[in-house]
N, C-alpha and C positions, 0 to 999 in steps of 0.2 A: 274724767281722767284725774288721777291724784296729782298733787303738787310735786311729789317725789318723781313721778313718771315724767311730768313736764320738765322738771329740773334735769332729769337724766337725758331726755331728748335734746334739750338745749345744750347740755354739756357735750354730748356726742357731736352735735353740729359745730360747736365752738372748737372742739378738738380737731375735727376735720379741717376747719378753716385755718387754724394755727399751723397744722402740718403742711398745708399747701401755700403758705405765705411765701411769696417770692421776694428776693432782696432787690426790688426795683425802686429806685429813688423817686420816680415820678408818681408812684402809687402809695408812697409811704404815708402821706397824710390821711388818705382814705382808709388805709389799713389800720392806722392808729384809732381813727374814729370808729371803725367797725369793732375793734377789740374793746374799746371803751363801752360801746353799745352792748356787746355780749356780756361784759362784766356787770353792767348796770342791770340788765335783764336777769342775769343769774342771781344777783344780790336780792332782787325782789322775790324770786322763787325760794331762795335759801331762807329768807325770813318767814316764809309760810310753811316750810317743811316741818312735819312733826316726826317724832321718833318712830322708826320702822317697827311694825308689829309682827308681821308674819315673815316666813323664811324668804319669800321672793323679794320683799322690800329690803330685807337685810342684805341679800346678795346684790341688789341694785345699789344700795348705799355703799357697799364695799367697792363695787365697780366705779361708782362716782368718785370715791377717794382716790382710786388708781388713776382715773382720767384726770382728776384735778392735779395730781402730782406731775403727770406727763405734760399737762398744759403749762404748769408753772415752769418746768424745765425748758419747754419750747419758747415761752415768753422771755425767759432769761437769755436765751440764745438770740432772740430778736433784739432785746435790749442791748446785748453786747455788740451786735452788728451796728446798731444806731450809735453807740458810744464810740466805736472804732471810726465810723464815718465822721462823727463830730470832731474827734481828735485829728483825723486826716485833714479835714477842712480847716481847722485852726492852724495846723502846721503849714498848709499851703498858703494861708493868709499871711502868716509871719514871713515865710520865704518870699512871697510876692512883695511885701513891704520892704524887705531888705534889698531885693533886686531893684525896686524903683528908687530907693534912696539909701544907698549903702553907707552914707556918712552919718545918718541919724542914729543908728544903733552904736553902742559902745564897741570900740575896736578890741579885738582879742589878740593883738600882735605881741603883747608882752612889753616889759620895760627893762631898761638897763639901769642897774643900781651901781654907782661908783663907790667902791669900798675904800678908796684911798683916804688916809687920814692926814 
């Protein structure tokens, strides 16, 4: 089996995996590890791929490019979900701290300035 075919098979498998990723917080670590594993394995195959010579390999290369773009979009969506969760967690932490100790944070009550001379 050619390295291009192996890369194509791995990319299709990776694409299916990324499409079926659930936004489950308990599985997030394992999902990130699996994504990193797929990326590392794909990188090894990409370094061994030679330029396509016949028509079938060229079509496979074009399909690889399409799949890679779709994978990138799906991974950006996953990254956005993670960023949203991190911001939400940070906000909850700040609100929790303000609730526990309301006098530690600066007060936003405003001030009165006397303009009498």
